GULUM-57337 format. One record per residue: residue number from 1; residue in three letters; x, y, z of N, C-alpha, C in turn. Coordinates in nm, 4 decimals, always signed. Example, Ala and Ser with C-alpha at 12.3 -4.5 7.8 and 13.67 -1.06 7.14 Angstrom:
// GULUM-57337
   resi   resn         nX         nY         nZ        caX        caY        caZ         cX         cY         cZ
      1    ALA    +1.3190    -0.5690    +0.7800    +1.2300    -0.4500    +0.7800    +1.3200    -0.3300    +0.7800
      2    SER    +1.2850    -0.2250    +0.7080    +1.3670    -0.1060    +0.7140    +1.2900    +0.0030    +0.7870
// end
This chain:
// GULUM-57337
   resi   resn         nX         nY         nZ        caX        caY        caZ         cX         cY         cZ
      1    UNK    +0.2059    +1.9551    +1.2501    +0.0827    +2.0263    +1.2669    -0.0313    +1.9276    +1.2484
      2    UNK    -0.1327    +1.9325    +1.3327    -0.2462    +1.8422    +1.3240    -0.3685    +1.9179    +1.2752
      3    UNK    -0.4374    +1.8625    +1.1797    -0.5607    +1.9218    +1.1313    -0.6728    +1.8814    +1.2254
      4    UNK    -0.7496    +1.9782    +1.2724    -0.8594    +1.9475    +1.3647    -0.9770    +1.8856    +1.2910
      5    UNK    -0.9815    +1.9072    +1.1602    -1.0966    +1.8614    +1.0855    -1.1013    +1.7099    +1.0686
      6    UNK    -0.9914    +1.6490    +1.0337    -0.9977    +1.5048    +1.0079    -0.8909    +1.4243    +1.0808
      7    UNK    -0.8219    +1.4837    +1.1747    -0.7244    +1.4107    +1.2548    -0.5981    +1.3723    +1.1814
      8    UNK    -0.5710    +1.4354    +1.0693    -0.4479    +1.4048    +0.9975    -0.3366    +1.4980    +1.0420
      9    UNK    -0.2159    +1.4546    +1.0156    -0.0992    +1.5346    +1.0506    -0.0180    +1.5599    +0.9242
     10    UNK    +0.0293    +1.6804    +0.9096    +0.1092    +1.7161    +0.7931    +0.2557    +1.6887    +0.8239
     11    UNK    +0.3198    +1.6118    +0.7356    +0.4620    +1.5813    +0.7493    +0.5372    +1.6495    +0.6358
     12    UNK    +0.6570    +1.6886    +0.6630    +0.7417    +1.7475    +0.5603    +0.8740    +1.6713    +0.5592
     13    UNK    +0.9145    +1.6241    +0.4404    +1.0401    +1.5510    +0.4294    +1.0962    +1.5668    +0.2893
     14    UNK    +1.2215    +1.5365    +0.2743    +1.2898    +1.5493    +0.1455    +1.3093    +1.4125    +0.0820
     15    UNK    +1.3027    +1.4096    -0.0498    +1.3293    +1.2885    -0.1268    +1.4240    +1.3237    -0.2409
     16    UNK    +1.5076    +1.2295    -0.2810    +1.5928    +1.2545    -0.3974    +1.5063    +1.2821    -0.5214
     17    UNK    +1.5526    +1.3692    -0.6068    +1.4774    +1.4113    -0.7260    +1.4329    +1.2912    -0.8103
     18    UNK    +1.5205    +1.1926    -0.8280    +1.4864    +1.0752    -0.9083    +1.3724    +0.9957    -0.8445
     19    UNK    +1.3711    +0.9865    -0.7125    +1.2635    +0.9158    -0.6434    +1.1307    +0.9901    -0.6606
     20    UNK    +1.1339    +1.1219    -0.6556    +1.0123    +1.2021    -0.6773    +0.9610    +1.1798    -0.8195
     21    UNK    +1.0522    +1.1747    -0.9166    +1.0124    +1.1503    -1.0553    +0.9422    +1.0149    -1.0684
     22    UNK    +0.9995    +0.9132    -1.0050    +0.9390    +0.7797    -1.0090    +0.8058    +0.7770    -0.9343
     23    UNK    +0.7993    +0.8465    -0.8226    +0.6760    +0.8551    -0.7442    +0.5647    +0.9162    -0.8283
     24    UNK    +0.5941    +1.0268    -0.8956    +0.4941    +1.0932    -0.9793    +0.4515    +1.0053    -1.0964
     25    UNK    +0.5472    +0.9384    -1.1602    +0.5151    +0.8509    -1.2731    +0.4274    +0.7345    -1.2278
     26    UNK    +0.4602    +0.6764    -1.1135    +0.3807    +0.5655    -1.0600    +0.2413    +0.6127    -1.0227
     27    UNK    +0.2331    +0.7284    -0.9610    +0.1043    +0.7850    -0.9213    +0.0138    +0.8032    -1.0431
     28    UNK    +0.0689    +0.8584    -1.1504    -0.0095    +0.8775    -1.2735    -0.0488    +0.7427    -1.3347
     29    UNK    +0.0460    +0.6488    -1.3403    +0.0205    +0.5190    -1.4039    -0.0885    +0.4401    -1.3314
     30    UNK    -0.0883    +0.4482    -1.1992    -0.1854    +0.3725    -1.1201    -0.3170    +0.4478    -1.1063
     31    UNK    -0.3121    +0.5799    -1.1217    -0.4339    +0.6599    -1.1136    -0.4597    +0.7239    -0.9784
     32    UNK    -0.3560    +0.7408    -0.8979    -0.3734    +0.8104    -0.7704    -0.3954    +0.9587    -0.7981
     33    UNK    -0.4899    +1.0201    -0.7274    -0.5161    +1.1628    -0.7508    -0.4049    +1.2546    -0.6989
     34    UNK    -0.3321    +1.2094    -0.5970    -0.2270    +1.2930    -0.5376    -0.1095    +1.2063    -0.4935
     35    UNK    +0.0051    +1.2714    -0.4761    +0.1211    +1.2020    -0.4194    +0.0879    +1.1502    -0.2804
     36    UNK    +0.0166    +1.2313    -0.2044    -0.0149    +1.1952    -0.0655    -0.0879    +1.0623    -0.0567
     37    UNK    -0.1841    +1.0397    -0.1470    -0.2589    +0.9134    -0.1451    -0.1667    +0.7950    -0.1713
     38    UNK    -0.0787    +0.8098    -0.2686    +0.0161    +0.7028    -0.3000    +0.1087    +0.6765    -0.1818
     39    UNK    +0.1596    +0.7817    -0.1217    +0.2497    +0.7668    -0.0069    +0.1764    +0.7046    +0.1109
     40    UNK    +0.0519    +0.7479    +0.1374    -0.0261    +0.6878    +0.2476    -0.0434    +0.5381    +0.2267
     41    UNK    -0.0801    +0.4971    +0.1032    -0.0979    +0.3543    +0.0764    +0.0334    +0.2782    +0.0910
     42    UNK    +0.1433    +0.3373    +0.0460    +0.2739    +0.2731    +0.0605    +0.3126    +0.2549    +0.2060
     43    UNK    +0.2879    +0.3566    +0.2870    +0.3190    +0.3483    +0.4306    +0.2306    +0.2436    +0.4969
     44    UNK    +0.1021    +0.2419    +0.4618    +0.0111    +0.1403    +0.5188    +0.0595    -0.0011    +0.4874
     45    UNK    +0.1014    -0.0237    +0.3635    +0.1502    -0.1561    +0.3234    +0.2752    -0.1941    +0.4014
     46    UNK    +0.3683    -0.1017    +0.4151    +0.4905    -0.1269    +0.4915    +0.4572    -0.1608    +0.6364
     47    UNK    +0.3686    -0.0835    +0.6978    +0.3302    -0.1086    +0.8371    +0.2583    -0.2425    +0.8519
     48    UNK    +0.1704    -0.2737    +0.7571    +0.0968    -0.4010    +0.7615    +0.1937    -0.5189    +0.7546
     49    UNK    +0.2890    -0.5125    +0.6622    +0.3868    -0.6210    +0.6496    +0.4718    -0.6339    +0.7750
     50    UNK    +0.5133    -0.5220    +0.8311    +0.5943    -0.5237    +0.9526    +0.5151    -0.5800    +1.0704
     51    UNK    +0.3899    -0.5375    +1.0857    +0.3060    -0.5872    +1.1954    +0.2834    -0.7376    +1.1835
     52    UNK    +0.2660    -0.7848    +1.0609    +0.2445    -0.9284    +1.0377    +0.3651    -1.0083    +1.0863
     53    UNK    +0.4844    -0.9585    +1.0593    +0.6054    -1.0272    +1.1048    +0.6220    -1.0171    +1.2558
     54    UNK    +0.5857    -0.9039    +1.3144    +0.5980    -0.8869    +1.4595    +0.5021    -0.9781    +1.5354
     55    UNK    +0.3885    -1.0125    +1.4746    +0.2880    -1.0954    +1.5420    +0.3154    -1.2453    +1.5312
     56    UNK    +0.4178    -1.2830    +1.4585    +0.4481    -1.4256    +1.4448    +0.4764    -1.4884    +1.5809
     57    UNK    +0.4200    -1.6053    +1.6024    +0.4483    -1.6825    +1.7238    +0.4637    -1.8285    +1.6834
     58    UNK    +0.5308    -1.9031    +1.7684    +0.5477    -2.0455    +1.7418    +0.6370    -2.0711    +1.6223
     59    UNK    +0.6036    -2.1760    +1.5489    +0.6805    -2.2139    +1.4306    +0.6221    -2.1435    +1.3087
     60    UNK    +0.7090    -2.0837    +1.2293    +0.6668    -2.0121    +1.1087    +0.7335    -2.0741    +0.9871
     61    UNK    +0.6616    -2.0696    +0.8759    +0.7153    -2.1202    +0.7499    +0.6884    -2.0189    +0.6402
     62    UNK    +0.7761    -2.0173    +0.5419    +0.7543    -1.9278    +0.4301    +0.8743    -1.9194    +0.3392
     63    UNK    +0.8754    -1.8119    +0.2612    +0.9787    -1.7890    +0.1610    +1.0262    -1.6446    +0.1713
     64    UNK    +1.1559    -1.6254    +0.1573    +1.2147    -1.4917    +0.1515    +1.2791    -1.4772    +0.0145
     65    UNK    +1.2475    -1.3677    -0.0530    +1.3102    -1.3384    -0.1815    +1.3975    -1.2151    -0.1644
     66    UNK    +1.5231    -1.2282    -0.2041    +1.6191    -1.1177    -0.1946    +1.6610    -1.0740    -0.3341
     67    UNK    +1.6777    -0.9434    -0.3506    +1.7403    -0.8873    -0.4695    +1.8565    -0.8038    -0.4183
     68    UNK    +1.9754    -0.8305    -0.4701    +2.0902    -0.7567    -0.4177    +2.2011    -0.7436    -0.5211
     69    UNK    +2.2902    -0.6509    -0.4922    +2.4093    -0.6310    -0.5734    +2.5063    -0.7449    -0.5435
     70    UNK    +2.5789    -0.7869    -0.6453    +2.6731    -0.8982    -0.6278    +2.7695    -0.8743    -0.5110
     71    UNK    +2.7993    -0.7482    -0.4828    +2.8905    -0.7150    -0.3724    +2.8361    -0.7589    -0.2370
     72    UNK    +2.7056    -0.7852    -0.2275    +2.6450    -0.8278    -0.1010    +2.6456    -0.9790    -0.0838
     73    UNK    +2.6890    -1.0525    -0.1850    +2.6792    -1.1989    -0.1818    +2.7476    -1.2609    -0.0606
     74    UNK    +2.8648    -1.2128    -0.0262    +2.9362    -1.2681    +0.0891    +2.8568    -1.2452    +0.2179
     75    UNK    +2.8041    -1.1248    +0.2362    +2.7259    -1.0941    +0.3562    +2.6005    -1.1786    +0.3664
     76    UNK    +2.5331    -1.1978    +0.2534    +2.4123    -1.2813    +0.2510    +2.4488    -1.4256    +0.2837
     77    UNK    +2.5561    -1.4753    +0.2253    +2.6003    -1.6124    +0.2502    +2.6361    -1.6336    +0.3974
     78    UNK    +2.7092    -1.5396    +0.4539    +2.7458    -1.5487    +0.5962    +2.6206    -1.5555    +0.6834
     79    UNK    +2.5250    -1.4690    +0.6545    +2.4028    -1.4673    +0.7348    +2.3254    -1.5976    +0.7164
     80    UNK    +2.3134    -1.6424    +0.5924    +2.2418    -1.7675    +0.5651    +2.3051    -1.8831    +0.6419
     81    UNK    +2.4377    -1.8893    +0.6450    +2.5061    -1.9956    +0.7183    +2.4870    -1.9828    +0.8693
     82    UNK    +2.4617    -1.8632    +0.9171    +2.4352    -1.8436    +1.0593    +2.2952    -1.8860    +1.1004
     83    UNK    +2.2104    -1.9142    +1.0008    +2.0721    -1.9534    +1.0293    +2.0365    -2.0845    +0.9590
     84    UNK    +2.1325    -2.1773    +0.9549    +2.1056    -2.3058    +0.8890    +1.9961    -2.3850    +0.9594
     85    UNK    +1.9676    -2.3496    +1.0844    +1.8615    -2.4192    +1.1573    +1.7229    -2.3839    +1.1046
     86    UNK    +1.7071    -2.2712    +1.0359    +1.5743    -2.2357    +0.9843    +1.5660    -2.2382    +0.8318
     87    UNK    +1.6781    -2.2186    +0.7621    +1.6727    -2.2187    +0.6160    +1.6807    -2.3620    +0.5650
     88    UNK    +1.5705    -2.4093    +0.5080    +1.5608    -2.5468    +0.4618    +1.6244    -2.5652    +0.3248
     89    UNK    +1.6132    -2.4638    +0.2414    +1.6770    -2.4687    +0.1102    +1.6863    -2.3270    +0.0546
     90    UNK    +1.7694    -2.3132    -0.0488    +1.7794    -2.1827    -0.1142    +1.8228    -2.2013    -0.2583
     91    UNK    +1.7915    -2.1019    -0.3383    +1.8324    -2.0978    -0.4780    +1.8933    -1.9615    -0.5036
     92    UNK    +2.0048    -1.9599    -0.5744    +2.0725    -1.8348    -0.6083    +2.0768    -1.8221    -0.7600
     93    UNK    +2.0526    -1.7011    -0.8090    +2.0570    -1.6766    -0.9529    +2.1254    -1.5431    -0.9795
     94    UNK    +2.2212    -1.5439    -1.0719    +2.2831    -1.4196    -1.1182    +2.2043    -1.3725    -1.2398
     95    UNK    +2.1528    -1.2505    -1.2323    +2.0798    -1.1968    -1.3469    +2.1774    -1.1644    -1.4591
     96    UNK    +2.1349    -1.1842    -1.5819    +2.2229    -1.1627    -1.6964    +2.2131    -1.0217    -1.7536
     97    UNK    +2.0947    -0.9621    -1.7524    +2.0783    -0.8291    -1.8105    +2.1565    -0.7258    -1.7304
     98    UNK    +2.1420    -0.7313    -1.6008    +2.2211    -0.6445    -1.5135    +2.3177    -0.7368    -1.4406
     99    UNK    +2.4352    -0.7511    -1.4941    +2.5277    -0.8555    -1.4500    +2.5757    -0.8412    -1.3062
    100    UNK    +2.5481    -0.7301    -1.2417    +2.5908    -0.7159    -1.1021    +2.4775    -0.7475    -1.0058
    101    UNK    +2.3649    -0.7944    -1.0550    +2.2479    -0.8181    -0.9709    +2.2269    -0.9674    -0.9473
    102    UNK    +2.1792    -0.9999    -0.8266    +2.1525    -1.1389    -0.7891    +2.0134    -1.1496    -0.7275
    103    UNK    +1.9614    -1.2699    -0.7331    +1.8360    -1.3024    -0.6666    +1.8602    -1.4280    -0.5839
    104    UNK    +1.8030    -1.4298    -0.4661    +1.8130    -1.5490    -0.3830    +1.6752    -1.5774    -0.3254
    105    UNK    +1.6364    -1.7031    -0.3274    +1.5089    -1.7467    -0.2713    +1.5414    -1.8433    -0.1588
    106    UNK    +1.4955    -1.8097    -0.0391    +1.5235    -1.8918    +0.0795    +1.3920    -1.9459    +0.1355
    107    UNK    +1.3848    -2.0751    +0.1546    +1.2685    -2.1379    +0.2169    +1.3021    -2.1580    +0.3637
    108    UNK    +1.2120    -2.1114    +0.4516    +1.2425    -2.1202    +0.5944    +1.1324    -2.1909    +0.6724
    109    UNK    +1.1730    -2.2472    +0.7842    +1.0830    -2.3049    +0.8842    +1.1563    -2.2962    +1.0162
    110    UNK    +1.0921    -2.2307    +1.1145    +1.1579    -2.2190    +1.2433    +1.0814    -2.1320    +1.3404
    111    UNK    +1.1383    -2.1178    +1.4584    +1.0773    -2.0360    +1.5632    +1.0642    -1.8922    +1.5146
    112    UNK    +0.9498    -1.8321    +1.5429    +0.9197    -1.6972    +1.4955    +1.0293    -1.5973    +1.5307
    113    UNK    +1.0797    -1.6026    +1.6517    +1.1843    -1.5085    +1.6933    +1.3095    -1.5258    +1.6073
    114    UNK    +1.3434    -1.6479    +1.5787    +1.4623    -1.6777    +1.4975    +1.4414    -1.6299    +1.3524
    115    UNK    +1.3207    -1.6498    +1.3019    +1.2874    -1.6043    +1.1668    +1.2992    -1.4522    +1.1584
    116    UNK    +1.2444    -1.3820    +1.2565    +1.2536    -1.2351    +1.2581    +1.3988    -1.1888    +1.2614
    117    UNK    +1.4821    -1.2557    +1.3411    +1.6247    -1.2189    +1.3479    +1.6926    -1.2373    +1.2124
    118    UNK    +1.6602    -1.3452    +1.1439    +1.7191    -1.3699    +1.0117    +1.6753    -1.2619    +0.9127
    119    UNK    +1.5477    -1.2281    +0.9141    +1.4960    -1.1245    +0.8240    +1.5617    -0.9906    +0.8545
    120    UNK    +1.5690    -0.9552    +0.9811    +1.6350    -0.8295    +1.0205    +1.7798    -0.8279    +0.9734
    121    UNK    +1.8472    -0.9406    +0.9886    +1.9860    -0.9501    +0.9450    +2.0006    -0.9329    +0.7950
    122    UNK    +1.9130    -0.9974    +0.7184    +1.9185    -0.9850    +0.5728    +1.8925    -0.8412    +0.5288
    123    UNK    +1.7988    -0.7751    +0.5953    +1.7678    -0.6361    +0.5608    +1.8833    -0.5421    +0.5922
    124    UNK    +1.9684    -0.5813    +0.6850    +2.0777    -0.4918    +0.7240    +2.2074    -0.5146    +0.6450
    125    UNK    +2.2105    -0.6177    +0.5606    +2.3300    -0.6416    +0.4788    +2.3397    -0.5305    +0.3737
    126    UNK    +2.4550    -0.4649    +0.3684    +2.4745    -0.3567    +0.2709    +2.4614    -0.4100    +0.1293
    127    UNK    +2.3995    -0.3303    +0.0453    +2.3786    -0.3601    -0.0970    +2.2680    -0.4623    -0.1212
    128    UNK    +2.1922    -0.5008    -0.0147    +2.0709    -0.5794    -0.0349    +1.9598    -0.4779    -0.0586
    129    UNK    +1.8990    -0.4834    -0.1762    +1.8003    -0.3827    -0.2138    +1.6582    -0.4194    -0.1754
    130    UNK    +1.6239    -0.5462    -0.1838    +1.4873    -0.5875    -0.1526    +1.4878    -0.7165    -0.0731
    131    UNK    +1.4026    -0.7193    +0.0281    +1.3779    -0.8396    +0.1071    +1.2264    -0.8530    +0.1152
    132    UNK    +1.1715    -0.9512    +0.0457    +1.0273    -0.9746    +0.0477    +1.0017    -1.1061    +0.1202
    133    UNK    +0.9076    -1.1030    +0.2130    +0.8765    -1.2207    +0.2935    +0.7342    -1.2648    +0.2629
    134    UNK    +0.7181    -1.3923    +0.2369    +0.5875    -1.4513    +0.2121    +0.5684    -1.5634    +0.3132
    135    UNK    +0.4647    -1.5517    +0.3945    +0.4377    -1.6527    +0.4969    +0.3454    -1.7603    +0.4417
    136    UNK    +0.3704    -1.8856    +0.4809    +0.2873    -1.9975    +0.4363    +0.1572    -1.9979    +0.5136
// end
């Protein structure tokens, strides 16, 4: 449904109860007046980051930080080895507090299309929870 007054559209969707609890807690902690404002800002950030990656041309450089379950290590390693032409170096760390969690930092330099393919591949590895990209 579209509101004629301000051009907004009302969306309806379901979220797991635990995610709603975290959403509400974050909203209160940050000072958002409504869930909608927090969700709008989150969607804007996601779209901005995605658009930035889609606009890459030529040679790109930066860093990718991954957080994943140890069960994803083989998949991440396979993908990393498939992109040795762009990954200049990497560091792997097993977290001690949550012993099944890992962090990997990958430094990349390469053709934008190749970088996007690597990022897409990392995001699709099962049990990879976070993929953050920082462009130089």
